[in-house]
C-alpha positions in Angstrom: 0.0 0.0 0.0 3.0 2.3 -0.1 2.3 2.8 -3.8 -1.2 3.8 -2.9 0.0 6.3 -0.4 2.4 7.8 -2.9 -0.4 8.0 -5.5 -2.6 10.0 -3.2 -0.5 13.1 -3.9 0.6 12.3 -7.4 -0.7 14.0 -10.6 -2.7 12.0 -13.0 0.1 11.9 -15.5 1.9 9.4 -13.2 -0.7 6.8 -13.7 1.4 5.7 -16.6 4.1 4.3 -14.3 1.6 2.7 -11.9 -0.2 0.8 -14.7 3.0 -0.2 -16.5 4.4 -1.7 -13.3 1.4 -3.3 -11.8 -1.0 -4.0 -14.6 -4.7 -3.9 -14.0 -4.6 -5.4 -10.5 -1.8 -3.1 -9.4 -3.6 -0.2 -10.8 -6.7 -1.0 -8.8 -4.8 -1.1 -5.6 -3.1 2.2 -6.4 -6.2 4.1 -7.3 -8.4 2.7 -4.6 -6.8 5.0 -2.1 -7.7 8.1 -4.0 -11.0 7.4 -5.7 -13.4 8.1 -2.8 -12.1 11.7 -2.4 -12.0 12.1 -6.1 -15.7 11.1 -6.4 -16.7 13.5 -3.7 -14.8 16.3 -5.4 -16.5 15.7 -8.7 -19.9 15.5 -7.0 -19.3 18.9 -5.3 -18.0 20.7 -8.5 -20.8 19.4 -10.7 -23.8 19.5 -8.6 -25.6 22.0 -10.9 -24.8 19.9 -13.9 -26.1 16.9 -12.0 -29.4 18.5 -11.4 -29.8 19.7 -15.0 -28.9 16.2 -16.4 -31.3 14.5 -14.0 -34.1 16.8 -15.1 -33.6 15.9 -18.8 -32.1 12.5 -19.0 -35.5 10.7 -18.9 -36.2 12.1 -22.3 -32.8 11.2 -23.9 -32.3 7.8 -25.4 -28.9 6.4 -24.5 -29.0 3.2 -26.6 -30.7 1.0 -23.9 -29.6 -2.7 -23.7 -31.9 -5.7 -23.6 -34.8 -5.5 -21.3 -35.4 -1.7 -21.7 -38.4 0.0 -23.0 -37.3 1.8 -26.2 -39.2 5.0 -25.2 -37.0 5.7 -22.2 -33.5 5.5 -21.0 -31.5 4.9 -17.8 -31.4 8.1 -15.9 -29.2 6.5 -13.3 -26.5 5.8 -15.9 -26.7 9.2 -17.5 -26.5 11.1 -14.2 -24.0 8.7 -12.5 -21.5 8.9 -15.4 -21.8 12.5 -16.4 -21.5 13.8 -12.9 -19.6 11.2 -11.1 -22.3 10.9 -8.5 -22.6 7.1 -8.6 -19.7 5.2 -7.1 -20.3 2.4 -9.7 -21.1 4.4 -12.7 -18.2 6.8 -13.3 -16.5 4.9 -16.1 -16.5 1.2 -15.6 -20.1 0.4 -15.2 -23.7 1.6 -14.9 -26.8 0.2 -13.5 -29.5 -0.3 -16.1 -33.1 0.3 -15.1 -36.2 -1.5 -16.2 -38.6 1.3 -16.9 -42.4 1.0 -17.4 -43.5 3.5 -20.0 -47.1 3.7 -18.7 -46.4 4.2 -15.0 -42.9 5.8 -15.1 -41.7 3.6 -12.3 -38.4 1.8 -12.4 -36.5 -0.9 -10.5 -32.9 -1.7 -10.4 -31.6 -4.6 -12.5 -29.2 -7.1 -10.9 -27.1 -7.2 -14.1 -24.2 -4.7 -14.4 -22.5 -4.0 -17.7 -19.6 -1.8 -18.7 -20.4 1.6 -20.0 -19.6 1.8 -23.7 -18.2 4.9 -25.5 -21.6 5.4 -27.1 -23.2 5.6 -23.7 -20.5 8.0 -22.5 -21.1 10.3 -25.4 -24.9 10.1 -25.0 -24.6 10.8 -21.3 -22.5 13.8 -22.0 -25.0 15.0 -24.6 -27.8 14.6 -22.0 -26.0 16.8 -19.6 -25.3 19.4 -22.3 -28.7 19.4 -23.8 -30.6 19.5 -20.5 -32.7 22.7 -20.1 -31.9 24.8 -17.1 -34.1 24.5 -14.1 -35.9 27.6 -13.0 -33.7 27.8 -10.0 -30.9 25.9 -8.5 -31.6 24.2 -5.2 -29.1 26.6 -3.5 -31.3 29.5 -4.5 -29.2 30.7 -7.5 -31.4 31.6 -10.5 -30.9 29.5 -13.6 -30.8 32.7 -15.7 -28.2 35.2 -14.3 -25.9 37.9 -15.6 -23.1 37.7 -13.1 -20.5 37.9 -15.9 -21.2 41.6 -16.0 -20.2 41.9 -12.4 -16.9 40.2 -13.1 -16.3 42.4 -16.1 -17.1 45.5 -14.0 -14.6 44.4 -11.4 -11.9 43.9 -14.0 -12.7 47.3 -15.5 -12.3 49.0 -12.1 -9.0 47.1 -11.5 -7.7 48.5 -14.8 -8.9 52.0 -13.9 -6.7 51.8 -10.7 -3.9 50.3 -12.8 -3.8 53.4 -15.1 -4.6 55.9 -12.4 -1.6 54.7 -10.3 0.8 55.0 -13.1 -0.5 58.4 -14.4 -0.1 60.1 -11.0 3.7 60.5 -11.7 2.9 62.5 -14.9 1.5 65.2 -12.6 3.5 64.7 -9.4 6.7 64.4 -11.4 6.7 68.1 -12.2 6.9 69.3 -8.6 9.3 66.4 -7.8 11.6 67.5 -10.6 11.6 71.0 -9.3 12.2 69.8 -5.7 15.1 67.6 -6.6 16.5 69.6 -9.6 15.8 66.9 -12.2 16.0 67.8 -15.9 13.7 66.3 -18.6 16.2 63.4 -19.1 16.0 62.4 -15.4 12.3 62.8 -15.4 12.1 60.6 -18.5 14.2 58.0 -16.6 11.7 58.1 -13.7 8.8 57.7 -16.1 10.4 54.8 -17.9 11.5 53.0 -14.8 7.9 51.8 -14.3 8.3 49.9 -17.6 11.5 48.1 -16.5 9.4 45.9 -14.3 6.3 46.1 -16.5 8.0 44.4 -19.4 9.1 41.4 -17.3 5.7 40.2 -16.2 3.2 40.3 -19.1 4.4 37.0 -20.6 4.8 35.3 -17.2 1.5 36.7 -16.1 -0.2 35.4 -19.2 1.3 31.9 -18.8 0.3 31.8 -15.1 -3.2 33.1 -15.9 -3.6 30.3 -18.5 -2.4 27.7 -16.0 -3.8 28.8 -12.7 -6.5 31.2 -13.6 -6.7 35.0 -14.0 -8.3 35.6 -10.6 -5.4 34.7 -8.4 -2.8 36.3 -10.7 -4.7 39.6 -11.1 -5.4 39.7 -7.3 -1.7 39.2 -6.5 -0.7 41.8 -9.1 -2.9 44.6 -7.8 -1.7 44.0 -4.2 1.9 44.3 -5.3 1.4 47.5 -7.4 -0.8 49.1 -4.8 1.8 48.6 -2.0 4.5 50.0 -4.4 2.3 53.0 -5.2 2.0 53.8 -1.5 5.7 53.5 -1.1 6.6 55.7 -4.1 6.6 59.2 -2.5 8.7 58.0 0.4 11.2 56.4 -1.9 11.4 59.7 -3.9 12.3 61.5 -0.7 15.1 59.0 0.0 17.0 58.7 -3.2 16.5 58.6 -7.0 17.8 54.9 -7.3 15.2 53.8 -4.6 12.5 55.6 -6.5 13.5 53.9 -9.7 13.4 50.5 -8.0 10.0 51.2 -6.4 8.6 52.2 -9.8 10.0 49.1 -11.3 8.3 46.9 -8.6 5.0 48.7 -9.4 5.5 47.8 -13.0 6.0 44.2 -12.1 2.5 44.1 -10.5 0.8 46.0 -13.3 2.3 43.9 -16.0 -0.1 41.0 -15.4 -3.2 43.2 -15.6 -3.9 43.1 -19.3 -3.0 39.4 -19.9 -5.3 38.5 -17.0 -8.1 40.7 -18.5 -7.8 38.7 -21.7 -7.7 35.4 -19.9 -10.8 36.2 -17.8 -12.9 37.7 -20.6 -12.1 34.6 -22.7 -13.4 32.4 -19.9 -16.3 34.6 -18.7 -17.7 36.2 -21.8 -19.5 34.6 -24.8 -17.8 35.3 -28.1 -20.7 37.4 -29.3 -20.2 39.8 -26.4 -16.4 39.8 -26.3 -15.6 43.0 -28.2 -17.9 44.9 -25.9 -16.5 43.3 -22.8 -12.9 44.1 -23.8 -14.0 47.6 -24.7 -15.7 48.0 -21.3 -12.5 46.8 -19.5 -10.3 49.1 -21.6 -12.8 51.9 -21.0 -12.0 51.5 -17.3 -8.3 51.5 -18.2 -8.5 54.8 -20.1 -10.8 56.2 -17.5 -8.0 55.6 -15.0 -5.9 58.1 -16.9 -8.7 60.7 -16.7 -9.4 60.1 -13.0 -5.7 60.2 -12.1 -5.0 63.4 -14.0 -8.1 65.1 -12.6 -7.6 64.0 -9.0 -3.9 64.3 -8.7 -3.6 68.2 -8.6 -6.3 68.5 -5.9 -4.7 65.7 -3.8 -1.3 67.2 -4.2 -2.7 70.5 -2.9 -4.5 68.8 0.0 -2.1 66.1 1.1 1.3 67.0 -0.4 3.2 64.8 -2.8 2.2 61.6 -0.9 -1.6 62.4 -1.1 -2.6 60.8 -4.5 -0.2 57.9 -4.1 -1.5 56.8 -0.7 -5.2 57.3 -1.7 -5.0 55.2 -4.9 -2.8 52.6 -3.2 -5.2 52.0 -0.4 -8.1 51.8 -2.9 -6.3 49.1 -4.7 -5.8 47.0 -1.6 -9.5 47.3 -0.8 -10.4 46.2 -4.4 -8.2 43.1 -3.9 -10.2 42.2 -0.8 -13.5 42.4 -2.7 -12.1 40.5 -5.7 -11.0 37.6 -3.5 -14.6 36.9 -2.4 -16.6 38.1 -5.5 -14.8 36.5 -8.4 -13.6 33.1 -9.6 -11.2 32.0 -12.3 -14.0 30.3 -14.3 -17.8 30.8 -14.3 -18.5 27.1 -13.5 -16.7 27.7 -10.1 -19.0 30.5 -9.2 -22.2 29.8 -7.2 -23.7 33.1 -8.4 -23.8 31.9 -12.1 -27.0 30.2 -13.0 -27.2 27.2 -15.4 -28.6 29.3 -18.2 -25.8 31.8 -18.0 -23.2 29.0 -17.8 -24.5 27.4 -21.0 -24.4 30.8 -22.7 -20.8 31.4 -21.7 -19.5 27.9 -22.5 -21.3 27.9 -25.9 -23.3 24.7 -25.3 -26.5 26.7 -26.0 -25.1 28.1 -29.2 -23.9 31.3 -27.5 -20.2 31.5 -28.4 -17.3 30.0 -26.6 -16.4 30.8 -23.1 -12.8 29.9 -23.4 -12.1 29.4 -27.0 -12.1 26.1 -28.9 -10.1 23.4 -27.4 -10.5 24.7 -23.9 -12.4 22.8 -21.3 -14.7 24.2 -18.7 -15.1 23.2 -15.1 -18.5 21.8 -15.9 -16.7 19.1 -17.8 -18.1 20.3 -21.1 -16.0 21.6 -24.0 -17.2 24.5 -26.0 -18.4 22.3 -28.7 -20.5 20.3 -26.3 -18.3 17.2 -26.0 -17.8 15.9 -22.5 -14.4 16.3 -21.0 -12.4 14.7 -18.2 -11.7 18.0 -16.4 -9.0 17.2 -13.9 -6.7 14.7 -12.2 -9.5 13.7 -9.8 -11.8 12.7 -12.6 -9.0 10.5 -14.2 -8.2 8.8 -10.9 -11.9 8.1 -10.2 -12.3 6.8 -13.7 -9.4 4.4 -13.3 -10.6 3.1 -10.0 -14.1 2.5 -11.1 -13.1 0.6 -14.2 -10.4 -1.6 -12.8 -12.3 -2.5 -9.6 -15.3 -3.5 -11.6 -13.2 -6.0 -13.6 -12.7 -3.9 -16.7 -9.7 -4.0 -18.9 -7.4 -1.1 -19.5 -8.6 -1.0 -23.1 -12.1 -0.4 -21.8 -10.8 2.4 -19.6 -8.9 4.0 -22.5 -12.0 3.8 -24.7 -14.3 5.3 -22.1 -12.0 8.2 -21.2 -11.3 9.0 -24.9 -15.1 9.1 -25.4 -15.4 11.6 -22.5 -12.6 13.7 -24.0 -14.1 13.8 -27.5 -11.8 10.9 -28.6 -8.9 13.3 -29.3 -7.7 14.5 -26.0 -8.2 18.1 -27.1 -10.0 19.1 -23.9 -7.1 18.4 -21.6 -6.9 14.6 -21.0 -6.4 11.9 -23.7 -5.5 8.3 -23.6 -3.1 7.1 -26.3 -3.1 3.6 -27.8 0.7 3.5 -27.7 1.9 1.3 -24.9 -1.5 1.6 -23.2 -0.4 4.8 -21.4 -2.5 7.6 -19.9 -1.2 10.9 -21.2 -2.2 14.4 -20.1 -2.3 16.2 -23.4 -1.9 19.8 -22.1 -5.0 21.5 -23.2 -5.6 25.1 -22.2 -5.4 25.5 -18.5 -3.7 22.2 -18.0 -0.9 22.1 -15.5 1.3 20.3 -18.1 0.6 22.8 -20.8 3.7 23.9 -22.7 3.6 27.0 -24.8 5.0 26.3 -28.3 6.8 29.7 -28.6 8.7 28.6 -31.8 5.4 27.8 -33.5 3.7 31.0 -32.3 6.5 33.2 -33.5 6.6 31.5 -37.0 3.2 33.0 -38.0 2.8 36.4 -39.5 -0.5 37.3 -37.7 1.3 36.8 -34.4 4.0 39.3 -35.5 1.2 41.7 -36.6 -0.1 41.6 -33.0 3.3 42.1 -31.5 4.1 45.0 -33.8 0.7 46.5 -33.1 1.3 46.4 -29.4 4.8 47.9 -29.8 3.4 50.8 -31.8 0.4 51.3 -29.6 2.5 51.5 -26.5 5.1 53.7 -28.1 2.5 56.4 -28.7 0.4 55.7 -25.6 3.2 56.1 -23.0 4.6 59.1 -24.7 1.2 60.9 -24.6 0.4 59.6 -21.1 3.7 60.7 -19.5 4.5 63.9 -21.4 1.1 65.5 -22.2 0.9 67.6 -19.0 4.4 69.0 -19.6 3.5 69.7 -23.2 0.5 71.8 -22.2 2.6 73.6 -19.6 5.5 74.4 -21.9 3.9 74.8 -25.4 0.4 76.1 -24.5 1.6 78.0 -21.5 -0.9 76.9 -18.8 -0.3 76.0 -15.1 -0.1 72.5 -13.8 -3.7 72.2 -12.7 -5.0 73.5 -16.1 -2.6 71.2 -17.9 -4.0 68.3 -16.0 -7.5 69.2 -16.9 -6.6 69.6 -20.6 -4.8 66.3 -20.5 -7.7 64.5 -19.0 -10.2 65.4 -21.8 -8.6 63.3 -24.5 -8.5 60.3 -22.1 -12.2 60.7 -21.3 -12.9 60.7 -25.0 -10.9 57.5 -25.4 -13.0 55.7 -22.8 -16.2 56.6 -24.7 -14.8 55.9 -28.2 -13.5 52.5 -27.1 -16.9 51.4 -26.1 -18.3 52.7 -29.4 -15.6 50.8 -31.3 -16.4 47.6 -29.5 -20.1 47.9 -30.2 -19.5 48.9 -33.8 -17.2 45.9 -34.4 -19.7 43.4 -32.9 -22.6 44.9 -34.9 -20.6 44.6 -38.2 -19.7 41.0 -37.5 -23.3 40.3 -36.7 -24.3 41.8 -40.1 -22.0 39.3 -41.9 -18.8 41.3 -42.2 -15.8 39.0 -41.9 -13.9 39.2 -38.7 -10.6 39.9 -40.6 -12.2 42.9 -42.3 -13.6 44.3 -39.1 -10.2 43.9 -37.3 -8.3 45.6 -40.1 -10.8 48.4 -40.2 -10.8 49.2 -36.5 -7.1 48.8 -36.1 -6.5 51.0 -39.1 -8.5 53.8 -37.5 -6.6 53.2 -34.3 -3.2 53.9 -36.0 -3.9 56.1 -39.0 -6.1 58.6 -37.0 -3.4 59.3 -34.4 -0.7 59.6 -37.1 -2.7 62.3 -38.9 -3.7 64.1 -35.7 -0.1 64.4 -34.3 1.1 65.8 -37.6 -1.7 68.4 -37.3 -0.7 69.1 -33.7 2.7 70.4 -34.9 0.9 73.3 -36.7 -1.0 74.7 -33.7 0.1 76.2 -30.4 -3.3 77.3 -29.1 -5.0 75.6 -26.2 -8.2 74.8 -28.2 -6.2 73.5 -31.2 -4.0 71.3 -29.1 -6.8 69.8 -27.1 -8.8 69.1 -30.3 -5.9 67.4 -32.1 -4.9 65.3 -29.0 -8.6 64.4 -28.4 -8.9 63.1 -32.0 -5.6 61.2 -31.7 -6.4 59.5 -28.4 -10.0 58.9 -29.3 -8.9 57.1 -32.5 -6.4 55.1 -30.5 -9.3 53.5 -28.6 -10.3 51.6 -31.7 -7.4 49.3 -31.1 -9.5 47.8 -28.4 -11.6 46.2 -31.1 -8.5 45.5 -33.2 -5.4 43.7 -32.0 -6.5 43.5 -28.3 -9.3 41.1 -29.3 -7.4 39.4 -32.0 -5.3 37.3 -29.6 -8.4 35.4 -28.7 -9.2 34.8 -32.4 -5.9 33.6 -33.8 -5.0 31.4 -30.8 -7.6 31.0 -28.1 -5.6 28.2 -26.4 -2.6 30.5 -26.0 -4.3 33.8 -25.5 -2.4 34.6 -22.3 1.0 33.7 -23.8 0.3 35.6 -27.0 -0.8 38.7 -25.1 2.2 38.4 -22.8 4.7 38.3 -25.7 3.0 41.3 -27.4 2.8 43.2 -24.1 6.5 42.6 -23.5 7.3 44.2 -26.8 4.9 47.0 -25.9 6.8 47.6 -22.7 10.1 47.8 -24.5 8.5 50.4 -26.8 7.3 52.4 -23.8 10.7 52.4 -22.2 12.4 53.5 -25.4 9.9 56.0 -26.4 9.5 57.7 -23.0 13.2 58.0 -22.3 13.9 59.1 -25.9 11.3 61.9 -25.6 13.1 63.2 -22.5 16.5 63.0 -24.2 15.2 64.8 -27.3 13.6 67.6 -25.2 16.7 68.1 -23.1 19.1 68.2 -26.0 16.9 70.1 -28.6 13.8 71.4 -26.8 11.8 70.4 -29.9 8.3 69.0 -29.4 7.9 68.9 -33.2 10.6 66.3 -33.5 8.9 64.1 -30.9 5.5 64.4 -32.6 6.8 63.6 -36.1 8.7 60.5 -34.9 5.6 59.3 -33.0 3.4 59.9 -36.1 5.8 57.9 -38.2 5.7 55.0 -35.8 1.9 54.9 -36.0 2.1 54.9 -39.8 4.5 51.9 -39.8 2.1 50.0 -37.4 -0.9 50.6 -39.7 1.0 49.3 -42.7 2.1 46.2 -40.9 -1.3 45.4 -39.5 -3.1 45.8 -42.8 -0.6 43.6 -44.5 -0.3 40.6 -42.1 -3.3 40.5 -39.7 -6.2 38.0 -39.8 -9.4 37.4 -37.8 -9.3 33.7 -38.5 -7.9 31.0 -36.2 -4.3 30.3 -36.8 -3.6 27.8 -34.0 -5.9 24.9 -33.0 
């Protein structure tokens, strides 16, 4: 029984060694120690699917064996297999029921037979096709809209993310005066945030894909909020310590956008995804407006530390709410009704909740095929089959039937050497990101270049706009902050408009590729033209108008490359966004520091604006040439 004890803490992929050494009998001893807990875990996670399957299974024909009335099917087999609620019906066997069609009564048959792959698929279909009950037994309505709460929380987190970083654009002016920093040193302070920010998007995307966006986003906001609170005190100590604190803040904020993409891919149906991303990014851009408007008043009331402490504490409070209100996937949330869950996962025809090839916690893939959703399911399946006298070939056949025969939903059983293999579907702990394959495709590079270009312009405008209004337009810091906030307010509105427009065009039959090229084209060509126009005006009204158009057009990228990750490779959405965001962070570091260096050496804002416009034009040409809205990776 030492092997059994070791197995209790082993991942499912180690079943290969156990079966190879001990055969069927040894496998039964090994898995027996773990199966009861596995069954209880499956029961708890799938209680809502159990009830839905039980309500509908009496009307689903499962291919009843001899002795059954052809007008009905074995509800015990359907419910026991699809939910794991029957200790003898998980994979290896099911109790058939003799059903009287006139009375509806049934009695258990003494004969037990092994579940066939056909029965597995039919049982899964019964669970998927079952209509939602009016209410779950725990009081949760079958039809809910809790996904909007989660999207709202993500949007508020992104608001804080941008508000925390934009504070330095305002506070940096008095800090530079206090410590005698020139534009080059101020550019170094602004860019130091991106030193840390460029390190975590890729890691954050991978961690979000593997462990879920909830935990990663929660940890990220805690880290960046603490660093935000520490920033003014670090500035009073030394410039190196300030740079380090800003870099740590960037480490935390780097996971925000990959987690947003991961969570919206899991929580939002495809038909609503452009709007959901636009709403989240609306919060992101609103953070710039809120930070720019609030910072001058907070500086006046609480000194340099005022805005940093306020927004940092607000972030910690958000993290506490997030811990209790959100889950990584909708099937884990008690506040999500059965109807909403089917809409999100796509089993009711409502678009995929996690992209094709990704499994959900309900054990149902987005195409309706049943899946073995975790190690516990696999162990329970092995135990039930072997202890019932089944062969390993039967176990292999049944698990492959559950996984859609291909293993695409996270667990597959190969025929080679009769080994159990974990295939590494999205969200799987054994998932390995094929970076070489991803980087070999032109649409991936289109997204990477788009993020580089977007962040080049974005961080220059975010960091230097207040100083531009102060130096070129000739207004004080408070007025400069208000003028800088107006374009960002417009960006929040135009981003939501862009998402709604994109979804409506797709609904009218436009190809996804055409819509993505259109929206991203507006997002790059508009700012390029507007920044060139800005070089020919020095009035406050003209400058505000040009920058408002530039930043408002930039918001169209939210319905362009930011959504495109989920379309070209839904299984690797976190990794794709992480790679692109890392490139974008490098652009932000280079562009922000270069702007300070140009201003210190030449004092020319025209040079800065022309270079930025040229970068936008390059991004537009690359996107229009190489992007696609079709799936590139399975």
